[in-house]
C-alpha positions as CSV (number, residue, x, y, z in Angstrom):
1,M,64.9,132.6,110.5
2,T,62.5,135.0,109.3
3,N,59.1,134.4,110.3
4,I,57.6,132.0,108.0
5,A,54.1,131.3,107.5
6,P,52.8,128.3,109.4
7,T,51.6,125.2,106.8
8,K,52.2,121.9,106.4
9,T,54.4,122.6,102.8
10,N,56.4,125.0,104.8
11,L,56.8,122.0,107.2
12,L,58.3,119.5,105.5
13,K,60.2,121.8,103.5
14,L,62.4,123.2,106.8
15,K,62.6,119.8,108.3
16,G,63.9,118.6,104.9
17,E,66.4,121.9,105.2
18,L,67.0,120.7,109.0
19,K,68.0,117.1,107.6
20,F,70.5,118.1,104.5
21,A,72.2,120.7,107.1
22,Q,72.4,117.5,110.2
23,L,73.6,115.6,106.9
24,G,76.7,118.3,106.2
25,Y,77.5,118.5,109.8
26,D,78.3,115.0,110.3
27,L,80.6,115.3,106.9
28,L,81.8,118.1,107.8
29,D,82.8,116.3,110.9
30,Q,84.6,113.3,110.1
31,K,85.8,115.9,107.3
32,R,87.9,118.0,110.1
33,N,88.5,115.1,112.2
34,I,90.8,113.4,109.0
35,L,92.6,116.5,108.9
36,V,93.3,117.0,111.7
37,L,95.0,113.7,112.0
38,E,96.7,114.1,108.9
39,L,98.3,117.2,109.6
40,L,99.1,115.9,113.4
41,N,100.9,112.7,111.5
42,L,102.5,115.8,108.7
43,V,103.8,117.5,111.6
44,D,105.0,114.8,113.2
45,Q,106.8,114.0,109.9
46,T,108.5,117.6,109.7
47,I,110.0,117.4,112.9
48,D,111.7,113.9,111.8
49,M,112.6,115.4,108.1
50,E,113.8,118.5,109.9
51,G,116.3,116.5,111.5
52,K,117.0,114.5,109.1
53,V,118.1,117.0,106.3
54,D,120.4,118.7,109.0
55,A,122.4,115.4,109.4
56,A,122.4,115.5,105.8
57,L,123.2,118.4,105.0
58,A,126.4,117.8,108.4
59,E,127.3,115.0,106.5
60,A,127.3,115.9,103.2
61,Y,129.4,119.1,104.6
62,R,132.2,116.7,106.8
63,N,132.6,114.8,103.4
64,L,133.8,117.6,101.5
65,E,136.2,118.3,104.5
66,E,137.7,115.1,104.5
67,A,137.9,115.7,101.1
68,S,140.1,119.1,101.4
69,V,142.3,117.7,104.1
70,A,143.1,114.7,101.6
71,M,142.8,116.5,98.0
72,G,143.5,120.2,99.3
73,K,141.4,122.9,98.5
74,L,142.4,124.1,95.8
75,E,142.4,120.2,93.7
76,V,138.7,119.7,95.1
77,M,137.7,123.5,93.7
78,S,139.7,122.3,90.5
79,L,137.1,119.4,90.4
80,Q,134.2,121.9,89.7
81,S,134.2,122.5,86.6
82,A,134.1,118.3,85.9
83,I,131.5,117.2,87.3
84,N,128.6,117.8,85.5
85,I,125.2,117.1,87.6
86,E,121.1,117.7,86.4
87,A,119.0,117.7,89.5
88,E,115.5,117.5,88.5
89,I,112.2,118.5,91.0
90,S,108.7,117.4,89.7
91,I,105.5,118.5,91.2
92,L,103.3,116.6,91.1
93,Q,99.8,116.2,93.6
94,R,97.9,114.2,95.4
95,K,94.3,115.0,97.2
96,I,93.3,114.3,100.9
97,M,89.7,115.1,101.6
98,G,89.5,117.0,98.4
99,V,92.7,119.4,99.2
100,R,95.3,119.4,96.5
101,L,99.0,117.8,98.4
102,P,102.2,118.6,96.4
103,V,104.7,115.3,96.1
104,V,108.1,116.6,95.0
105,E,110.7,113.9,93.6
106,T,114.4,114.7,92.9
107,S,115.9,112.4,90.0
108,Y,119.8,113.5,88.8
109,S,121.2,113.6,85.3
110,E,124.8,113.3,85.0
111,R,127.1,114.7,81.9
112,P,130.7,114.7,80.9
113,P,133.0,115.9,81.6
114,F,133.8,113.0,84.5
115,Y,136.4,113.9,86.9
116,S,139.5,110.9,86.4
117,P,139.3,108.5,89.9
118,M,142.5,108.0,89.7
119,G,144.7,111.1,92.0
120,T,141.0,111.7,93.9
121,S,139.6,110.6,97.0
122,A,136.5,108.6,97.9
123,W,135.5,111.1,99.9
124,I,134.9,113.5,97.1
125,D,132.0,110.1,95.8
126,S,131.1,110.4,99.3
127,A,130.3,113.9,99.8
128,L,128.7,113.8,96.6
129,A,126.3,110.6,97.3
130,A,125.7,113.5,100.2
131,F,124.4,116.1,99.2
132,K,122.0,114.1,96.3
133,R,120.8,113.1,99.3
134,A,120.7,115.9,101.1
135,L,118.5,117.6,98.3
136,E,116.3,114.8,97.9
137,L,115.5,115.1,101.4
138,M,115.2,118.5,101.4
139,G,112.3,118.8,98.2
140,R,110.3,116.2,101.0
141,F,111.5,118.1,103.8
142,A,109.3,121.3,102.2
143,E,106.3,118.7,100.2
144,L,105.7,118.5,104.0
145,K,105.7,122.5,104.9
146,V,104.0,123.2,102.2
147,S,101.2,120.3,102.8
148,I,101.3,121.1,106.2
149,M,100.1,124.7,105.4
150,R,97.6,123.8,103.1
151,L,96.2,120.8,105.6
152,A,95.8,123.9,108.5
153,R,94.1,126.2,105.8
154,E,91.5,123.5,105.6
155,V,90.9,122.7,108.6
156,K,90.6,126.1,109.9
157,K,87.6,127.0,107.2
158,T,86.1,123.1,107.6
159,I,85.8,124.4,111.5
160,R,84.6,127.7,110.8
161,K,81.6,126.1,108.0
162,V,81.2,122.6,111.2
163,N,80.3,126.4,114.0
164,A,78.1,128.1,111.9
165,L,75.7,124.4,110.6
166,E,76.2,123.3,114.5
167,K,76.0,127.1,116.8
168,I,73.2,129.1,114.1
169,A,71.5,127.5,110.8
170,I,70.8,124.1,112.5
171,P,69.5,125.6,115.8
172,D,67.5,127.8,114.0
173,L,66.3,125.5,111.9
174,Q,65.7,123.3,114.5
175,E,63.4,126.3,116.5
176,S,61.5,127.1,112.9
177,V,60.6,123.8,113.2
178,H,59.8,123.6,116.5
179,S,57.3,126.7,116.2
180,I,55.8,125.6,113.0
181,Q,54.8,122.6,114.5
182,A,53.6,124.0,117.5
183,R,51.5,127.2,116.2
184,L,49.5,123.9,113.5
185,E,49.0,122.0,116.8
186,E,47.4,124.9,117.9
187,S,45.4,125.7,115.2
188,E,44.3,121.9,115.3
189,R,43.0,121.7,118.5
190,D,41.0,125.4,117.9
191,A,40.1,124.1,114.9
192,F,38.4,120.6,116.8
193,V,36.8,122.9,119.3
194,L,35.1,124.7,116.4
195,M,33.8,122.0,115.7
196,K,32.5,120.9,118.4
197,M,31.3,124.1,119.2
198,V,29.9,123.6,115.6
199,K,28.5,120.3,116.6
200,S,26.7,120.7,120.2
201,R,24.4,124.0,118.7
202,L,23.8,121.8,115.3
203,E,22.6,119.5,118.0
204,A,20.8,121.5,120.5
């Protein structure tokens, strides 16, 4: 820190800045800990969700294969025009320590024409339900992946700020406070000695 005049006013000012920096450090340290815990939690959820997505897609394709075996691939393909399902994906937001994280919600709307259950395999219904479920899980998986990236970026920024306060700003302020205090104490001692000398001479 640059040289500062050793006055009581500057000492009070530096003490205020030091107190503010220490408070900022405590708050940022808490923020870092909360973000890291949330990040680890999301990583665990993402690993679990990846397995669920893989399982859901495997089930959906297995059901589709069963339908193809039961009805024939041409018949299954001919049902495409009779299936009119629209998926709507909405992205909301939630906040953790000021960090905006996505919340993905998936909904479906079905419109005619509908295929007749007569002459079709129950595996078709199972396949449709499984693909819907897989899409919902994929939306949740994407939500988790984006959340992890945003949280990791914020953790990195917070760690930089914590380190800057802990290793640079706070030590510099502490050194300046101690330096000014020492110089003020030295000035007071010199003034006291001078006053004693003046008093002695006046008495003499």
